[in-house]
C-alpha positions as a Python dict, from the first residue, in 0.01 Angstrom:
ca = {
    (1, 'H'): (0, 0, 0),
    (2, 'A'): (148, 332, 98),
    (3, 'R'): (-164, 524, -12),
    (4, 'S'): (-535, 454, -62),
    (5, 'V'): (-662, 158, -264),
    (6, 'H'): (-872, 263, -564),
    (7, 'C'): (-972, -72, -715),
    (8, 'L'): (-967, -446, -667),
    (9, 'A'): (-1039, -765, -857),
    (10, 'L'): (-1031, -1138, -797),
    (11, 'G'): (-808, -1358, -1007),
    (12, 'H'): (-652, -1702, -1010),
    (13, 'G'): (-292, -1781, -933),
    (14, 'S'): (-81, -1929, -1203),
    (15, 'G'): (257, -2021, -1059),
    (16, 'A'): (314, -2254, -766),
    (17, 'S'): (-31, -2158, -643),
    (18, 'A'): (-211, -2244, -967),
    (19, 'G'): (-582, -2253, -920),
    (20, 'D'): (-571, -2065, -588),
    (21, 'N'): (-768, -1745, -560),
    (22, 'I'): (-579, -1418, -544),
    (23, 'L'): (-686, -1064, -473),
    (24, 'L'): (-547, -785, -692),
    (25, 'T'): (-546, -427, -560),
    (26, 'G'): (-457, -103, -737),
    (27, 'S'): (-350, 201, -540),
    (28, 'R'): (-283, 569, -539),
    (29, 'D'): (80, 474, -465),
    (30, 'H'): (110, 373, -836),
    (31, 'T'): (137, -1, -763),
    (32, 'I'): (-67, -318, -795),
    (33, 'K'): (-39, -580, -523),
    (34, 'V'): (-116, -950, -562),
    (35, 'W'): (-251, -1104, -240),
    (36, 'D'): (-281, -1473, -155),
    (37, 'L'): (-630, -1515, -7),
    (38, 'R'): (-523, -1824, 190),
    (39, 'T'): (-240, -1656, 378),
    (40, 'H'): (-356, -1293, 348),
    (41, 'A'): (0, -1206, 243),
    (42, 'C'): (112, -979, -37),
    (43, 'E'): (295, -1210, -279),
    (44, 'H'): (396, -957, -548),
    (45, 'T'): (405, -583, -610),
    (46, 'L'): (376, -464, -970),
    (47, 'S'): (519, -122, -1058),
    (48, 'G'): (495, 68, -1383),
    (49, 'H'): (225, 333, -1357),
    (50, 'T'): (316, 701, -1314),
    (51, 'G'): (-16, 789, -1150),
    (52, 'S'): (-287, 624, -945),
    (53, 'V'): (-395, 279, -1056),
    (54, 'T'): (-763, 356, -1105),
    (55, 'C'): (-895, 26, -1239),
    (56, 'I'): (-791, -335, -1287),
    (57, 'G'): (-941, -643, -1445),
    (58, 'S'): (-838, -1006, -1465),
    (59, 'H'): (-924, -1282, -1709),
    (60, 'G'): (-723, -1605, -1720),
    (61, 'W'): (-351, -1517, -1722),
    (62, 'R'): (-419, -1155, -1813),
    (63, 'L'): (-428, -864, -1572),
    (64, 'V'): (-498, -519, -1719),
    (65, 'S'): (-456, -197, -1524),
    (66, 'G'): (-548, 162, -1604),
    (67, 'G'): (-384, 481, -1482),
    (68, 'G'): (-533, 808, -1371),
    (69, 'Y'): (-448, 1128, -1189),
    (70, 'N'): (-132, 1160, -982),
    (71, 'R'): (-218, 1398, -699),
    (72, 'G'): (6, 1550, -436),
    (73, 'V'): (-3, 1435, -75),
    (74, 'D'): (-257, 1703, 16),
    (75, 'D'): (-492, 1577, -264),
    (76, 'D'): (-542, 1930, -400),
    (77, 'E'): (-278, 1950, -669),
    (78, 'V'): (-277, 1732, -983),
    (79, 'L'): (90, 1660, -1054),
    (80, 'S'): (41, 1457, -1371),
    (81, 'V'): (-199, 1224, -1547),
    (82, 'D'): (-121, 859, -1623),
    (83, 'T'): (-323, 773, -1934),
    (84, 'S'): (-182, 425, -1978),
    (85, 'L'): (-326, 78, -2000),
    (86, 'K'): (-90, -202, -1902),
    (87, 'L'): (-121, -574, -1959),
    (88, 'W'): (52, -804, -1711),
    (89, 'D'): (108, -1179, -1749),
    (90, 'L'): (11, -1343, -1419),
    (91, 'R'): (198, -1659, -1525),
    (92, 'R'): (527, -1466, -1503),
    (93, 'L'): (486, -1349, -1144),
    (94, 'G'): (705, -1624, -1003),
    (95, 'A'): (988, -1558, -1250),
    (96, 'R'): (1268, -1340, -1116),
    (97, 'G'): (1269, -996, -1275),
    (98, 'R'): (945, -1056, -1466),
    (99, 'T'): (713, -806, -1303),
    (100, 'A'): (719, -554, -1589),
    (101, 'P'): (407, -521, -1802),
    (102, 'V'): (417, -716, -2128),
    (103, 'W'): (210, -454, -2310),
    (104, 'S'): (147, -84, -2255),
    (105, 'R'): (-69, 157, -2453),
    (106, 'Q'): (-157, 523, -2408),
    (107, 'A'): (-516, 643, -2437),
    (108, 'P'): (-476, 971, -2630),
    (109, 'S'): (-755, 1223, -2610),
    (110, 'P'): (-968, 1233, -2926),
    (111, 'T'): (-989, 1615, -2902),
    (112, 'E'): (-615, 1681, -2921),
    (113, 'P'): (-458, 1777, -3256),
    (114, 'P'): (-198, 1543, -3408),
    (115, 'Q'): (143, 1572, -3242),
    (116, 'P'): (485, 1596, -3407),
    (117, 'F'): (645, 1262, -3489),
    (118, 'G'): (767, 1082, -3179),
    (119, 'Q'): (564, 1287, -2930),
    (120, 'Q'): (277, 1136, -2736),
    (121, 'P'): (-42, 1347, -2740),
    (122, 'P'): (-195, 1445, -2406),
    (123, 'G'): (-421, 1167, -2295),
    (124, 'D'): (-728, 1087, -2093),
    (125, 'P'): (-714, 909, -1757),
    (126, 'V'): (-859, 560, -1750),
    (127, 'L'): (-1164, 556, -1523),
    (128, 'S'): (-1288, 199, -1559),
    (129, 'L'): (-1229, -118, -1759),
    (130, 'Q'): (-1381, -457, -1828),
    (131, 'L'): (-1165, -740, -1959),
    (132, 'T'): (-1298, -1034, -2159),
    (133, 'E'): (-1115, -1313, -2339),
    (134, 'S'): (-1048, -1108, -2652),
    (135, 'K'): (-1166, -752, -2581),
    (136, 'L'): (-1090, -472, -2340),
    (137, 'L'): (-1357, -209, -2279),
    (138, 'T'): (-1246, 119, -2119),
    (139, 'S'): (-1396, 450, -2015),
    (140, 'H'): (-1197, 772, -1995),
    (141, 'G'): (-1228, 1117, -1845),
    (142, 'G'): (-1057, 1438, -1939),
    (143, 'K'): (-1162, 1702, -2187),
    (144, 'Q'): (-1407, 1465, -2353),
    (145, 'W'): (-1562, 1156, -2191),
    (146, 'T'): (-1505, 851, -2408),
    (147, 'A'): (-1552, 476, -2410),
    (148, 'R'): (-1328, 252, -2618),
    (149, 'I'): (-1312, -108, -2727),
    (150, 'W'): (-965, -256, -2769),
    (151, 'D'): (-922, -578, -2970),
    (152, 'L'): (-664, -779, -2777),
    (153, 'A'): (-611, -1014, -3070),
    (154, 'T'): (-456, -727, -3268),
    (155, 'E'): (-315, -525, -2975),
    (156, 'C'): (-110, -801, -2808),
}
């Protein structure tokens, strides 16, 4: 990573290394890296967040990541806030050109008024998440601290 690592999780490979343990790391450089624990090598880099990757979770083929504050190099200035949740399919990592998330959702702030059609309301950064087989639990900061439960059966 080019900047500090904010989160990590263990997962299982699903391509040629099916069944092998992998380490997933999320960074302030806006990327997620997939590491092979046998070779200690970075096998894949996932890009798609516009701010720090603040939390990640893995369950089966699913990898979910949450975005947070994008700070300047000096760490003092907040440049933007990434309020997105992204779902990645670990089975697609070996496929050429398949490193884009398969699902992305914003976490709008519950205190913001409705926005005009087509505009995304300001959101809340994702602070933590827990992924299960059918649910995603998240916590958010911002103007109002919230916790949410996402039903993956209806979201995906």
